[in-house]
C-alpha positions in Angstrom: 29.0 -0.4 -30.1 29.4 -4.2 -30.4 26.9 -6.7 -28.8 29.5 -8.2 -26.5 30.3 -4.8 -25.0 26.6 -4.0 -24.7 26.0 -7.3 -22.8 28.7 -6.5 -20.3 27.1 -3.1 -19.8 23.7 -4.7 -19.1 25.3 -7.2 -16.7 27.2 -4.5 -14.8 24.0 -2.4 -14.4 21.9 -5.3 -13.3 24.4 -6.4 -10.6 24.9 -2.9 -9.4 21.2 -2.1 -9.0 20.6 -5.6 -7.5 23.2 -4.7 -4.8 21.4 -1.3 -4.4 18.2 -3.4 -3.7 19.9 -5.2 -0.8 21.3 -1.8 0.2 17.8 -0.5 0.9 17.3 -3.1 3.6 20.8 -2.5 5.0 20.4 1.3 5.1 17.0 0.9 6.7 18.5 -1.1 9.5 21.4 1.3 10.0 19.1 4.3 10.0 16.6 2.6 12.4 19.4 1.9 14.9 20.4 5.6 14.9 23.9 4.9 16.2 25.5 7.0 13.4 24.0 10.0 11.7 23.3 10.0 7.9 26.1 12.4 7.2 28.6 10.2 9.2 27.4 7.1 7.4 27.9 8.8 4.1 31.4 9.8 5.1 32.3 6.3 6.3 31.3 4.7 3.0 33.0 7.5 1.0 36.3 7.0 3.0 36.1 3.2 2.8 35.3 2.9 -0.9 37.7 5.7 -1.7 40.6 3.9 0.0 39.8 0.8 -1.9 39.8 2.6 -5.3 43.1 4.4 -4.5 44.6 1.1 -3.4 43.4 -0.6 -6.6 44.8 2.2 -8.7 48.3 1.2 -7.5 48.0 -2.0 -9.5 47.0 -0.6 -12.8 48.8 1.7 -15.2 48.9 5.4 -14.1 46.5 7.6 -15.9 46.8 11.4 -16.2 43.7 13.4 -15.7 43.3 16.6 -17.8 43.3 19.7 -15.7 40.1 20.9 -17.3 38.3 17.7 -16.3 38.9 18.1 -12.5 35.9 20.5 -12.2 33.7 18.2 -14.2 34.7 15.2 -12.0 34.0 17.3 -8.9 30.5 18.2 -10.1 30.0 14.5 -11.0 31.0 13.7 -7.4 28.5 16.3 -6.1 25.6 15.0 -8.2 26.4 11.3 -8.5 27.4 10.5 -5.0 27.4 13.3 -2.4 23.9 14.7 -2.9 22.4 11.4 -4.1 23.6 9.4 -1.1 23.0 12.2 1.5 19.4 12.7 0.4 18.8 8.9 0.4 20.2 8.4 3.9 18.3 11.3 5.3 15.0 10.1 3.7 15.1 6.3 4.3 14.1 6.5 8.0 11.0 8.5 7.3 9.6 6.9 4.2 7.8 3.5 3.7 9.4 1.0 1.3 6.4 1.3 -1.0 6.6 5.1 -1.2 10.3 4.9 -1.6 10.0 2.5 -4.5 7.3 4.6 -6.3 9.4 7.8 -6.1 12.6 6.0 -7.1 10.7 4.6 -10.2 10.6 8.1 -11.7 14.4 8.2 -12.1 14.5 6.8 -15.7 12.0 9.4 -16.8 14.2 12.2 -15.4 17.2 10.6 -17.2 15.5 10.3 -20.5 14.7 14.0 -20.7 18.0 15.1 -19.2 20.0 13.0 -21.7 17.9 14.4 -24.5 19.0 17.9 -23.5 22.5 17.3 -22.3 23.9 14.8 -24.9 21.1 15.0 -27.5 19.9 11.5 -27.0 16.8 11.2 -29.2 13.5 10.3 -27.5 11.9 7.9 -29.9 8.4 6.5 -29.7 9.8 3.1 -29.0 12.1 4.3 -26.2 9.3 6.3 -24.6 7.1 3.2 -24.8 9.7 1.1 -23.2 10.1 3.5 -20.3 6.3 3.7 -19.9 6.0 -0.1 -19.9 8.6 -0.6 -17.3 7.1 2.2 -15.2 3.7 0.6 -15.4 5.2 -2.8 -14.4 7.0 -1.4 -11.3 3.9 0.5 -10.2 1.8 -2.7 -10.6 4.4 -4.6 -8.6 4.4 -2.0 -5.8 0.6 -1.8 -5.6 0.3 -5.6 -5.4 3.1 -6.1 -2.8 3.1 -6.2 1.0 5.5 -3.7 2.6 8.3 -5.3 4.6 8.3 -3.2 7.7 9.5 0.4 8.0 7.7 3.4 9.4 3.9 3.5 9.3 3.8 6.8 7.6 5.8 8.8 5.0 6.7 12.4 5.6 6.5 15.1 2.9 10.2 16.0 3.6 11.3 12.4 2.9 9.4 12.4 -0.4 11.0 15.6 -1.5 14.4 14.2 -0.5 13.8 11.1 -2.6 12.7 13.2 -5.6 16.0 15.2 -5.2 17.8 11.9 -5.0 16.4 10.8 -8.3 17.0 14.1 -10.0 20.6 14.3 -8.9 21.5 10.8 -10.0 19.7 11.3 -13.3 21.6 14.5 -13.9 24.8 12.5 -13.2 23.9 9.8 -15.7 22.8 12.2 -18.4 25.5 14.8 -18.2 28.8 13.1 -17.3 29.0 10.2 -19.8 31.6 12.0 -22.0 34.1 12.5 -19.1 33.4 9.0 -17.7 34.3 7.5 -21.1 37.6 9.4 -21.1 39.1 7.5 -18.1 39.2 4.0 -16.6 36.6 3.2 -14.0 39.3 3.1 -11.2 40.8 6.5 -12.1 37.4 8.2 -12.4 36.0 6.7 -9.2 39.1 7.3 -7.0 38.7 11.1 -7.7 34.9 10.9 -7.2 35.3 9.5 -3.7 38.2 11.8 -2.8 36.1 14.8 -3.6 33.0 13.5 -1.8 35.1 12.7 1.3 36.5 16.2 1.3 32.9 17.6 1.1 31.6 15.4 3.9 34.5 15.6 6.5 33.7 19.1 7.7 30.2 18.0 8.6 31.0 14.6 10.0 34.6 14.7 11.2 33.9 15.3 14.8 31.3 12.6 15.0 33.5 10.1 13.3 36.3 10.7 15.9 34.0 10.4 18.8 32.2 7.1 17.8 33.1 4.1 20.0 33.6 1.7 17.2 34.4 -1.3 19.5 30.9 -1.0 21.1 29.0 -1.2 17.8 26.8 -4.4 17.6 28.2 -7.1 15.3 25.1 -7.0 13.1 25.6 -3.2 12.7 29.2 -3.7 11.7 28.2 -6.3 9.2 25.6 -4.0 7.6 28.2 -1.2 7.6 30.8 -3.4 5.9 28.2 -4.3 3.2 27.3 -0.7 2.8 31.0 0.3 2.2 32.3 -2.7 0.2 29.2 -4.0 -1.6 26.8 -1.0 -2.0 29.5 1.5 -2.6 32.8 0.1 -3.9 31.4 -2.7 -6.0 28.3 -0.9 -7.2 30.1 2.3 -8.0 32.7 0.3 -9.9 30.0 -1.3 -12.0 27.9 1.7 -12.8 30.6 3.4 -14.9 31.2 0.1 -16.7 27.6 0.2 -17.7 27.7 3.9 -18.6 30.6 3.3 -21.0 28.6 0.7 -22.9 24.9 1.6 -22.9 22.8 4.7 -23.1 22.0 6.7 -19.9 18.2 6.1 -20.2 18.9 2.4 -20.3 21.3 2.5 -17.4 18.6 4.3 -15.3 16.0 1.7 -16.3 17.9 -0.8 -14.2 16.8 1.1 -11.1 13.6 -0.9 -11.4 15.6 -3.9 -10.3 15.8 -2.5 -6.7 12.2 -3.1 -5.6 12.2 -6.5 -7.3 15.1 -7.5 -5.2 13.4 -6.2 -2.1 10.4 -8.4 -2.9 12.5 -11.5 -3.5 14.3 -11.0 -0.2 11.0 -10.7 1.6 9.8 -13.9 0.0 13.0 -15.7 1.0 12.5 -14.6 4.6 8.9 -15.7 4.7 7.7 -12.1 4.9 5.8 -12.3 1.5 4.5 -14.8 -1.0 5.0 -15.1 -4.7 2.0 -14.2 -6.7 1.0 -14.0 -10.4 0.9 -10.2 -10.0 4.6 -10.1 -9.1 5.5 -12.5 -11.9 3.6 -10.3 -14.4 5.1 -7.1 -13.0 8.6 -8.5 -13.3 8.1 -9.6 -16.9 6.6 -6.2 -17.8 9.6 -4.4 -16.3 12.2 -6.3 -18.2 10.1 -6.2 -21.4 10.5 -2.4 -21.2 14.2 -2.7 -20.8 14.4 -5.0 -23.8 12.3 -2.5 -25.9 14.6 0.4 -25.0 17.7 -1.8 -25.5 16.7 -2.7 -29.1 15.4 0.7 -30.1 17.3 2.1 -33.1 19.0 4.8 -30.9 19.8 2.7 -27.9 23.1 1.3 -29.3 24.3 4.5 -31.0 
C-alpha cells in the first residue's frame, strides 16, 4: 500500500476519533438531560445518518452488493454500530470520564488479538511494544488529569457495558475489513445504517412518535444534531476510509485520541490546566502509533 494512501487512512482515523472525543461530551449532556432514552437516541442517529448516506448514494455510481455479503454487512452493523452504540449510550450516564477512558483504552489490545485470529495479522514485538507504549501513555494521561464533571461514582454495570462496547467494535475492526474493502464507503455504510435502524425501531418506535420535538431545548437540539451529523455520519464515513488503508490494530490505536480531545476541551473551557504530564502522555501515545505504523507488518 503506497504512502499517500496510508497517510489518508491516518488522517481519516484521527479526525473520526477526534469527533468521537467531542461526542463523549455531547452524549454526556444528552444522557444527563434524560429527555430521550438511550435506545431512542441510537435510533435517531441511525435514521439521520442513514438518510444522509442513502441521499449521498444518489450522486455516485450505483454499486451492486453480492447476495452473499448481505449477512456479513448485517453482522457488521450489529457489532460495529448497534451493539457498540447501545452499550455506550447506556453506560455513559453511570461512569466517570476517567473510568470510561481507562476501559476504552483497552480497545486496541482487543483488536490486535482479534485481527491476529480473524485475518492472520501477525503480532510482532514492535507492534506489541507500540500498543503497550500508547496504552502506558493514555493511562499516565488519565491518572494525571482532573475529571470534567460527570457522576461521582461508576457502577459495575457501566464498566461491563463499556467492556462490551470495546469488544464489539474491536470485533468489527478485526473481522470485516475484507467486505469493507469490496465496496465504496457510501454503499457499505448506507446498508449498515439501514440494518441498524431496522433493529432499533421495534424498541424505540413508540417513543420516537410520542416525543414533543418542538419543546426540546435549543442546546439539546444542537447536541443532537452534532450527534447525528458529526459523530455518526461524518465519523462513520471516515472510519471505513481508514480501514481500507491501514491495519485494524492501527485503526483502533486512534481511539486514544478521544481522551486527549476531552482534556483539550476542558483546558479551553478553563476546567483544567496544561501540565508537563499531559504533554508527556500525548507524546507517548503518538509515539506508540508511529511505532506500529512503521512496523514491518503494518503496511502489508
